[in-house]
C-alpha atoms as one frame of an Amber mdcrd trajectory, in Angstrom:
protein
   0.014   0.071   0.235   1.438   3.243  -1.024   0.628   5.759   1.810   0.426
   8.806  -0.323  -2.930   7.334  -1.759  -4.199   8.427   1.753  -2.732  11.737
   2.614   0.260  14.287   1.645   1.867  16.864   4.028   1.066  20.576   2.335
   2.571  22.222   5.691   5.616  21.361   8.100   6.449  23.907  10.249   9.319
  23.911  12.792   8.526  26.197  15.932  10.606  27.883  18.469   9.214  26.169
  21.328   7.781  22.621  22.302   4.670  21.752  20.181   2.299  19.451  22.527
  -1.212  21.172  22.014  -2.545  22.073  18.478  -6.323  23.442  17.749  -7.632
  24.100  14.121  -9.842  27.254  14.053 -13.463  26.544  12.548 -12.608  28.091
   9.326  -9.553  26.126   8.562  -7.138  29.398   8.013  -5.366  29.368  11.087
  -3.311  26.809  13.924  -2.641  27.522  17.583   0.325  25.555  18.950   1.222
  25.465  22.454   4.056  24.148  24.744   1.906  21.157  26.710   0.414  21.119
  30.360   3.300  17.995  31.570   6.424  20.766  30.725   6.308  22.453  34.117
  10.165  23.133  33.828  12.480  24.198  31.075  11.160  27.462  30.431  12.891
  27.622  27.003  10.479  25.464  25.847   7.265  27.349  26.666   5.628  29.210
  24.075   2.087  29.561  21.756   1.920  30.142  18.238  -0.723  30.937  15.626
   0.114  29.480  12.326  -1.590  29.980   8.728  -2.933  26.770   7.889  -2.131
  27.264   4.112   1.402  28.645   4.165   2.715  27.548   7.142   4.073  31.153
   7.932   3.988  32.149  11.769   1.421  35.110  12.265   2.733  35.727  15.876
   4.185  33.873  18.783   4.391  34.346  22.561   6.956  32.209  24.904   5.941
  32.132  28.295   2.784  29.906  28.539   2.292  26.052  28.728  -1.107  24.569
  27.860  -3.444  22.166  29.101  -6.020  23.350  26.331  -6.696  26.014  23.792
  -9.610  26.291  21.666 -10.995  29.084  18.937 -14.230  31.065  18.921 -16.421
  30.017  16.716 -16.071  32.746  14.247 -12.084  31.964  14.459 -11.559  35.520
  15.958 -10.267  35.057  19.151  -8.553  32.411  20.790  -8.864  30.701  24.548
  -6.107  28.863  26.494  -5.856  27.412  29.724  -2.289  27.753  30.570   0.543
  27.510  33.037   2.572  30.955  33.048   6.010  31.537  33.634   5.479  31.567
  37.449   3.604  28.666  37.489   0.427  30.226  37.791  -2.728  28.700  36.370
  -4.355  31.228  34.069  -7.069  31.085  31.211  -6.318  33.891  28.911  -8.189
  35.040  25.759  -6.169  36.319  22.803  -6.851  38.165  19.676  -6.137  35.858
  16.613  -5.165  38.547  14.135  -2.243  39.653  16.061  -1.764  37.873  19.594
  -3.295  40.915  21.609  -4.155  39.762  24.996  -7.803  40.477  25.672  -7.973
  39.324  29.264  -6.670  37.015  31.927  -8.130  35.175  35.095  -6.981  32.697
  37.460  -7.669  29.076  36.813  -7.428  26.167  34.180  -9.657  23.450  32.605
 -10.967  22.082  29.338 -12.474  24.739  27.162 -15.539  24.980  24.922 -17.211
  28.366  23.686 -21.021  28.748  23.096 -21.975  28.949  19.291 -22.670  32.592
  19.590 -19.157  33.294  20.959 -20.636  35.004  23.957 -19.904  32.480  26.392
 -16.877  30.391  27.474 -17.615  27.051  29.260 -14.752  25.474  31.180 -14.274
  22.370  33.263 -11.819  22.510  35.632 -10.714  24.618  38.575 -11.011  28.482
  39.121  -9.278  30.215  41.978 -10.855  30.252  45.273 -13.973  28.383  43.818
 -15.137  25.121  43.485 -12.307  23.126  45.648  -9.934  20.597  44.133 -12.225
  18.556  42.101 -13.026  19.914  38.351 -16.359  21.589  38.266 -18.241  23.081
  35.432 -17.884  27.283  35.012 -19.107  29.913  32.464 -17.310  32.891  31.943
 -18.246  35.814  30.002 -16.134  35.622  26.972 -16.028  39.853  26.481 -13.988
  40.038  29.866 -13.379  36.953  31.634 -16.499  37.294  34.297 -17.408  34.168
  36.353 -20.943  34.268  35.363 -21.848  30.832  37.365 -20.483  27.349  38.402
 -22.298  23.880  38.443 -21.436  20.877  40.385 -18.276  18.455  40.073 -17.687
  16.938  36.684 -15.270  15.149  34.426 -16.732  16.163  31.128 -16.345  19.735
  28.897 -19.611  21.615  28.636 -21.724  21.550  25.775 -24.251  24.132  24.293
 -27.178  24.199  22.177 -26.874  25.695  18.605 -28.653  29.014  19.690 -26.356
  29.390  22.740 -29.299  29.361  25.380 -28.747  25.947  27.345 -25.627  24.419
  28.304 -25.434  20.885  29.694 -22.892  19.678  31.847 -21.147  15.871  33.010
 -23.180  16.252  36.644 -25.368  15.644  34.888 -27.177  18.895  34.202 -29.192
  21.172  31.889 -28.939  24.840  32.520 -29.575  28.334  31.127 -26.028  28.782
  29.824 -25.693  32.696  30.858 -27.094  32.484  34.045 -26.748  29.134  35.429
 -30.719  28.777  36.000 -31.302  25.002  36.025 -33.579  23.174  34.118 -32.747
  20.177  35.977 -29.831  18.485  37.727 -28.748  14.965  39.177 -26.217  16.302
  41.636 -22.094  16.179  41.025 -20.487  13.441  39.271 -17.023  12.788  39.922
 -16.067  10.025  37.341 -15.656  10.239  33.673 -18.680  11.257  31.700 -19.600
  12.975  28.316 -22.654  15.026  27.749 -23.628  16.286  24.580 -27.071  17.841
  23.346 -28.577  15.447  20.449 -28.678  17.175  16.765 -32.154  19.094  17.092
 -31.054  20.226  20.877 -34.491  18.580  22.554 -32.445  16.017  24.539 -29.090
  15.404  26.136 -26.786  12.067  25.145 -25.125  11.256  28.483 -22.564   8.670
  29.156 -21.210   7.823  32.622 -18.503   5.564  33.771 -19.472   5.231  37.206
 -22.976   3.720  36.297 -22.020   2.205  32.954 -24.624   3.295  30.967 -25.763
   5.640  28.083 -28.594   7.865  28.923 -31.378  10.094  26.323 -32.080  12.680
  28.925 -35.191  15.173  27.825 -34.167  18.964  28.066 -37.475  19.956  29.784
 -37.673  18.171  33.305 -40.197  15.870  33.991 -42.985  16.618  37.178 -40.723
  15.866  39.749 -38.279  18.270  38.364 -35.780  15.491  37.483 -34.634  14.700
  34.059 -37.063  12.582  31.959 -35.246   9.580  30.454 -36.283   8.981  26.829
 -34.087   6.087  26.379 -31.173   3.991  28.597 -28.488   1.768  27.162 -26.244
  -0.779  29.078 -22.526  -0.123  28.197 -20.862  -2.212  30.821 -17.272  -1.513
  29.268 -17.795   2.194  30.214 -16.521   0.902  33.745 -13.318   0.897  32.508
 -12.746   4.300  31.686  -9.464   6.189  32.770  -9.932   8.656  35.807  -9.107
  11.730  33.275 -11.404  14.328  31.701 -11.896  13.377  28.400 -11.565   9.295
  29.253 -15.028   9.233  27.579 -16.144  11.046  24.618 -18.671  11.451  21.808
 -17.835  11.402  18.249 -18.972  14.313  16.039 -21.667  12.082  14.689 -23.000
  10.844  17.763 -22.803   7.403  16.828 -20.000   6.420  18.726 -17.920   6.754
  22.147 -14.487   6.559  22.178 -13.055   5.514  25.643  -9.758   5.560  27.174
  -9.829   2.649  28.946  -7.387   1.243  31.649  -5.931  -1.231  29.545  -7.186
  -0.120  26.232  -9.059   2.407  23.567 -12.688   1.116  22.765 -14.947   2.061
  20.420 -18.416   1.850  21.940 -21.650   1.875  19.770 -24.178   4.641  21.436
 -27.357   2.689  19.753 -27.050  -0.877  21.913 -23.327   0.171  24.240 -21.897
  -2.798  22.337 -18.055  -2.722  21.890 -17.388  -1.938  18.277 -13.580  -2.059
  18.181 -10.831  -2.258  20.607  -7.310  -0.719  20.071  -4.277  -1.442  22.375
  -3.276   1.279  25.023   0.662   1.656  24.729   0.446   5.439  26.302  -1.159
   6.934  29.582  -4.855   8.436  28.978  -3.186  11.983  29.390  -0.846  11.282
  26.405  -3.075   9.721  24.161  -4.518  11.842  21.642  -7.746  11.170  19.350
  -9.304  13.279  16.555 -12.228  11.829  14.739 -12.990  12.917  10.982 -16.038
  15.307  11.093 -18.012  12.429   9.257 -17.215   9.827  11.743 -15.174   7.523
   9.358 -12.306   7.920  10.413 -10.458   8.067  13.660  -6.838   9.343  14.256
  -4.621   8.053  17.292  -1.025   9.028  18.035  -0.426   5.229  19.108   0.378
   2.245  16.567  -2.598   0.201  15.685  -2.484  -3.140  14.056  -0.763  -3.999
  11.560   1.684  -1.230  13.055   4.163  -2.378  15.363   3.054  -2.552  18.961
   6.858  -1.184  20.519   7.263   1.667  17.677   8.721   4.061  20.236   8.000
   7.002  18.067   4.342   5.683  16.890   3.101   8.750  14.933   0.099   8.596
  13.610  -2.384   5.863  12.737  -5.688   6.289  11.066  -8.449   3.785  11.445
 -11.800   3.116   9.528 -14.123   3.180  12.341 -16.794   0.972  10.292 -13.970
  -1.821  10.130 -11.388  -1.249  13.104  -8.452  -1.680  10.342  -5.689   0.594
  10.241  -5.786   2.776   6.792  -2.670   3.987   6.764   0.001   5.058   9.634
   2.962   7.610   9.675   5.719   6.755  12.355   7.426  10.032  10.955   6.519
  12.329  13.992   6.169  11.452  17.775   2.703  12.795  18.053   1.485  14.412
  21.035  -1.685  16.079  19.843  -3.907  15.996  16.799  -6.635  18.600  15.356
  -9.164  17.983  12.823 -10.087  20.778  10.831 -14.084  21.264  10.562 -14.349
  20.133   7.024 -12.793  16.538   7.833 -10.165  17.368   5.026  -7.357  18.163
   6.566  -5.430  16.721  10.256  -2.752  18.956  12.171  -0.463  16.951  14.269
   2.399  18.210  16.471   5.052  16.941  18.348   8.622  17.784  19.779   8.622
  21.052  18.093   6.934  20.412  14.631   3.738  21.179  13.201   2.779  18.841
  10.284  -0.879  19.438   8.627  -1.944  16.395   6.471  -4.367  16.501   3.627
  -6.658  13.243   4.057  -8.469  11.635   0.897 -11.117   8.828   0.569  -9.427
   5.129   0.671  -9.367   3.640  -2.633 -11.346   0.114  -2.584  -9.157  -1.542
  -5.272  -6.212  -0.966  -7.477  -4.468  -2.267 -10.320  -0.896  -2.170 -12.169
  -1.155  -0.981 -15.556   2.486  -1.111 -16.205   2.474   1.899 -17.983   0.369
   5.384 -18.180  -2.992   4.719 -18.126  -4.165   5.946 -21.585  -8.105   4.845
 -21.691 -10.213   3.958 -18.792 -13.864   2.795 -18.312 -16.267   1.878 -15.387
 -19.443  -0.446 -15.370 -20.814  -0.317 -11.634 -23.833  -2.837 -12.293 -20.857
  -5.288 -13.026 -18.607  -3.853 -10.978 -15.853  -4.246 -13.444 -12.871  -1.474
 -14.639 -11.205  -1.448 -18.177  -7.679   0.261 -18.028  -5.844   0.647 -21.230
  -2.095   1.456 -20.757   0.141   1.754 -24.184  -0.496  -1.556 -25.831  -2.503
  -3.638 -23.004  -6.097  -4.058 -21.955  -6.706  -4.768 -17.877 -10.178  -5.510
 -16.937 -10.488  -5.801 -13.252 -12.995  -6.097 -10.357 -13.989  -3.160  -8.451
 -14.055  -5.001  -5.396 -10.825  -7.062  -4.909  -8.655  -6.004  -7.912  -8.717
  -9.270  -9.296  -7.681  -9.118 -12.964 -10.358 -10.776 -15.111  -8.549 -10.050
 -18.677  -5.025  -8.814 -19.703  -4.626  -8.731 -23.319  -2.180  -7.481 -25.329
  -2.769  -5.391 -28.417  -0.709  -4.971 -31.825  -0.680  -1.250 -31.378  -1.521
   1.574 -28.490  -5.088   1.740 -27.196  -6.392   4.931 -27.644 -10.018   4.328
 -26.004 -11.964   1.661 -24.029 -15.643   0.977 -23.580 -17.681  -1.171 -21.041
 -21.072  -2.149 -22.032 -23.583  -1.081 -18.969 -24.160  -4.706 -18.141 -20.244
  -5.602 -18.094 -20.437  -8.133 -20.114 -18.550  -6.886 -22.883 -15.444  -4.467
 -23.271 -14.455  -2.842 -26.478 -11.264  -1.073 -27.476 -10.043   1.484 -29.932
  -6.436   0.391 -31.524  -4.067   2.092 -33.487  -3.727  -0.497 -35.647  -6.993
  -0.513 -37.554  -9.623  -1.740 -35.584 -11.540  -2.275 -32.349 -11.355  -5.595
 -30.332 -14.689  -6.540 -28.626 -13.832  -8.937 -25.687 -16.648 -10.977 -23.615
 -15.935 -10.836 -19.990 -17.656 -14.174 -19.516 -16.755 -16.512 -22.261 -13.117
 -14.431 -23.249 -13.952 -14.335 -26.750 -13.285 -11.615 -29.021 -14.154 -10.658
 -32.693 -12.430  -7.480 -34.469 -14.182  -4.601 -36.266 -11.905  -3.642 -38.656
 -10.955  -0.080 -40.208  -8.389   1.128 -42.826  -6.777   3.546 -40.118  -6.590
   3.761 -36.712  -9.685   3.741 -34.167  -9.574   7.014 -32.123 -12.998   6.261
 -30.352 -15.445   3.345 -29.238 -18.646   3.612 -27.324 -21.587   1.098 -26.120
 -25.143   2.264 -26.080 -27.258   2.272 -22.792 -28.736  -1.062 -23.515 -25.426
  -2.831 -23.861 -26.347  -4.429 -27.583 -24.466  -1.732 -30.126 -20.838  -0.692
 -30.667 -20.140   2.246 -32.156 -16.884   3.320 -33.824 -14.776   6.463 -34.907
 -11.905   6.133 -36.887  -8.965   8.201 -38.758 -10.263   6.016 -42.130 -12.887
   8.856 -41.702 -15.807   6.380 -40.836 -18.030   6.010 -38.130 -19.622   2.657
 -37.662 -22.167   0.592 -35.544 -21.620  -2.842 -34.547 -23.813  -5.603 -33.096
 -21.931  -6.757 -29.880 -23.378 -10.570 -30.988 -20.333 -11.882 -32.737 -20.680
 -12.640 -36.593 -19.445 -15.601 -38.864 -16.516 -14.290 -39.273 -15.076 -12.984
 -35.889 -11.523 -11.391 -37.358 -13.682  -9.345 -39.529 -17.245  -8.319 -37.623
 -19.598  -6.824 -40.081 -20.932  -3.505 -39.335 -24.376  -2.662 -38.972 -23.949
   0.620 -41.176 -20.531   2.759 -41.965 -21.069   6.600 -42.297 -18.100   8.361
 -44.376 -16.828  11.672 -43.020 -14.795  14.545 -44.926 -11.794  14.098 -42.533
 -11.155  11.737 -39.278 -13.749  10.912 -36.680 -12.336  11.875 -33.130 -15.014
  11.148 -30.771 -18.444   9.082 -30.907 -21.501   8.692 -28.589 -24.643   6.659
 -28.709 -28.125   7.914 -27.757 -30.533   6.086 -25.566 -31.087   2.479 -27.142
 -28.880   3.604 -30.013 -31.473   5.414 -31.330 -28.796   8.003 -32.738 -25.368
   8.160 -32.848 -22.977  11.427 -32.536 -19.811  12.176 -34.031 -17.040  14.608
 -33.921 -15.058  15.230 -36.654 -11.465  16.815 -37.582 -13.819  19.380 -39.791
 -14.741  20.971 -36.509 -18.467  19.624 -36.991 -21.204  17.553 -35.063 -23.179
  15.508 -36.694 -25.936  13.084 -35.432 -26.757   9.631 -37.449 -29.505   7.528
 -37.306 -28.985   4.388 -35.198 -30.631   2.346 -37.728 -29.504   3.553 -40.858
 -26.571   5.528 -40.464 -27.493   8.302 -42.261 -27.734  12.154 -40.922 -30.554
  13.059 -38.904 -29.397  16.421 -37.595 -26.501  19.193 -38.344 -23.919  19.547
 -38.595 -23.131  21.562 -35.813 -19.948  23.359 -36.119 -17.200  24.920 -33.905
 -14.392  27.222 -34.917 -11.963  25.043 -33.372 -10.908  21.554 -33.215 -13.495
  19.469 -31.164 -12.095  18.119 -27.911 -14.490  16.746 -25.989 -18.171  15.380
 -26.373 -20.733  14.365 -23.896 -24.119  13.009 -23.546 -27.086  12.400 -21.217
 -30.534  11.014 -22.343 -31.008  12.934 -25.239 -28.719  15.718 -24.314 -25.348
  16.357 -26.248 -22.549  18.470 -25.185 -19.657  19.319 -27.500 -16.119  21.150
 -26.041 -13.636  22.848 -28.813 -10.636  24.676 -28.812 -12.939  27.465 -30.205
 -13.563  28.592 -26.760 -17.144  27.231 -26.784 -19.145  24.278 -25.481 -22.107
  23.402 -27.376 -25.296  22.211 -26.137 -27.650  20.366 -28.010 -31.079  18.704
 -27.869 -30.519  15.380 -30.094 -33.490  14.084 -30.903 -35.000  17.640 -32.391
 -31.473  18.478 -33.690 -32.162  22.233 -31.891 -28.810  24.140 -30.742 -30.195
  24.775 -27.194 -27.090  26.871 -26.143 -23.628  28.236 -26.740 -21.619  28.810
 -23.864 -18.655  30.941 -24.197 -15.386  30.610 -22.125 -12.307  32.850 -21.954
  -9.975  29.768 -23.477  -9.870  26.573 -24.831 -12.518  24.047 -23.738 -11.037
  21.103 -23.462 -13.099  18.806 -21.228 -16.835  18.399 -20.623 -19.087  16.253
 -18.258 -22.726  16.101 -17.949 -24.935  14.979 -14.904 -26.870  11.925 -15.384
 -29.996  13.765 -15.360 -28.794  16.287 -18.181 -29.585  19.375 -15.423 -25.853
  20.095 -14.900 -22.760  20.706 -17.254 -19.078  20.962 -16.261 -16.503  22.590
 -18.342 -13.003  23.341 -18.179 -10.087  24.118 -20.315  -6.666  24.943 -20.576
  -6.659  27.418 -16.981  -6.938  26.848 -13.546 -11.053  26.749 -13.693 -13.862
  25.025 -13.775 -17.316  26.219 -14.939 -20.570  24.450 -13.325 -23.728  25.233
 -15.585 -27.436  24.484 -14.944 -28.653  23.377 -18.207 -32.158  22.176 -17.916
 -33.632  25.327 -18.135 -34.842  28.213 -20.512 -31.259  29.589 -20.398 -28.030
  28.651 -19.137 -27.144  29.797 -15.533 -23.349  29.760 -14.410 -23.503  28.233
 -11.062 -19.965  28.221 -10.451 -16.476  29.390 -11.333 -14.369  27.122  -9.654
 -10.365  27.759  -9.074  -9.073  24.378  -9.317  -5.327  23.594  -8.098  -3.898
  23.145 -11.624  -4.914  22.501 -15.234  -7.719  20.339 -15.567  -7.370  16.791
 -17.168 -10.569  15.033 -16.830 -14.009  15.809 -15.242 -17.088  13.043 -14.680
 -19.965  13.354 -12.548 -20.489  10.496  -9.677 -22.987   9.262  -7.124 -25.832
  11.984  -5.917 -24.471  14.299  -8.504 -21.027  15.321  -7.349 -18.727  16.624
  -9.614 -15.303  14.651  -9.599 -12.302  16.817 -11.088  -8.875  15.607 -11.816
  -5.897  17.857 -12.619  -2.194  18.196 -13.008  -2.315  18.363  -8.979  -2.167
  14.876  -7.423  -5.427  15.576  -5.573  -8.414  15.044  -7.163 -11.324  17.077
  -5.736 -15.285  15.940  -5.670 -17.108  18.750  -5.563 -20.615  19.356  -4.519
 -21.870  21.580  -7.417 -24.990  23.168  -5.330 -22.500  25.195  -2.972 -19.243
  24.773  -5.371 -17.437  23.320  -2.257 -15.296  20.449  -1.922 -16.612  17.695
   0.181 -13.847  14.972  -0.519 -10.734  14.201  -2.297  -8.819  11.652  -3.845
  -5.234  11.685  -3.040  -2.457  10.115  -5.651   1.281  10.580  -5.335   0.835
  11.662  -9.137  -1.384  13.488 -11.464  -4.367  11.783 -12.968  -5.219  11.963
 -16.475  -8.308   9.972 -16.978 -11.680   9.291 -14.675 -14.721   6.959 -15.177
 -17.705   6.670 -13.572 -19.711   3.826 -13.027 -23.355   3.494 -14.796 -24.843
   4.737 -11.776 -22.275   7.097 -10.544 -21.274   4.870  -7.196 -17.882   4.036
  -8.458 -15.470   6.098  -9.632 -11.942   4.993 -11.216  -8.834   7.038 -11.681
  -5.959   6.653 -14.048  -2.447   8.210 -12.160   0.621   8.759 -13.610   2.188
   6.426 -11.283   0.829   3.366 -13.628  -2.160   2.464 -11.509  -5.746   2.352
 -11.816  -7.513   2.903  -8.530 -11.238   2.330  -7.663 -13.160   4.707  -5.260
 -16.819   3.803  -3.748 -18.391   6.951  -3.870 -21.958   5.962  -1.985 -22.233
   4.551   1.515 -22.475   1.431   1.964
């Protein structure tokens, strides 16, 4: 496994102080890094720095503090820290993020959480002269640090409702966040616990090591003033939690509990209290760092997880799949002391010694195939779960689930294009040595459709019955995929002559029509039954670089800086979309509602094309020049550029929601029939498969 498939490190910063605590700002633009709480001595190692998360530039730094905890306000403008000052005094300090200005400082220490409106700072810890030695829940005024109220003993960081009106604690209790007026309270709780509001803020999830249960408690009290229990689940494993704040914590999606146990780390199901996975505990709880990805699918730990060696002294980071418990990857390069994910789950910050690393994370590949050369063509069939990849003169057909090779065939010349029938029973290749080759994936038999020059393009009909070809011999042909009497020279159903080479070909529904792109810069729509010209030609002023189809909508992209949107049934050109430069690639969503286009610059246009007029939804700036585009599951757009990271974009918002990380650039993309499978062809000679839909 090449670990660069799962992450790469765009930021690596050497700091002027120890790096044992780290936090990501909610907007993802800043990182706060500080010396850890354990460093009571060694003044030269004290310090706090705020770092630009994109460039790694240190924005500001101070050299007089060590830290238990640090957190940003939700608007990312201020930073609160729980610190040990140079004269060993406990302090909670609020800084201005932009310049490091100290806004206020009060005696005390603990674990911190801001209310969503940033007006309140919840603390689980100690304040000088209040609460004794046991940790209590406190609320400070975020504007001036004034103590507003305190609750009972607790070993759980406070949580807030989305409107900041209510606060829950590990006492457990629910109180008015700004005044401390109780809705209900169950008294002090001096054992590890966790409390969070449910998504709709009408109840509290509460997990307790003392009672070994997971409760859903109504926000509104019952008639007796006590919390109403909506549901209760026994979770015996909770009893083994280490005696430390944070010994029990809910995942961001609230579906799991991470327990730092006395003997191991445990993932526990919130639904039924069962143990999902166990991991060996190789450090004291106070030294273990854990960070869930925002979607709960992955968990990063600073301990080795099998198959990593348990005796690794500098364990670095292990990232596990929370569904299977398997280690996805590990990086032993940093003796990690703390971890922090970005809010969007795209990046993970890690610190150790005096270093800060930022990992950019990607979706793991389901399978891969070594094509032994640069991937020149790619096709998928989600219905049958297979992928065809061509590299130089070799064709590889492999299974999505396992990467098992089903076909490995050499050709007499380079393969320029490949297609798989939607039912997965046929693969056809476009060969530079005068012909297409059809392979039956079940019988492994083949037939050849001959041309008098290289075949440039091949395509299947959506019913899997027909194969279309486009050739430099100036013809487009249509074949029945069922082999004829002469399998060395399959007779075409028809052949249509063009004035110049045919560079692209696609088929309409049930092969009712065939569209071709020719080097004369024209697009033609031919009858699927006779090959006669039905509509067109539709003309560009430059070479046609791409042609795409969804239903009856046909799209072409050209060097003349335009994309044409054509109704292939009526033969009407609906839109001409102008671009500032050449348009080299285009993709249409399966429902023909969206169009993505890109050219020779670092941009990608996303259009809505299902109305009376086209609407430009987003003009995205990509990481590099775009190589290929394809729509995947749920209408998400996949963008491959000259940069190793392939972006998955939500076209409604224009935001990147996932990334497929490769060691080198990806030149080819392919989407399965229903978009649930995305295949990539990388310059490292590997074809990879990603499942884009939840299992």
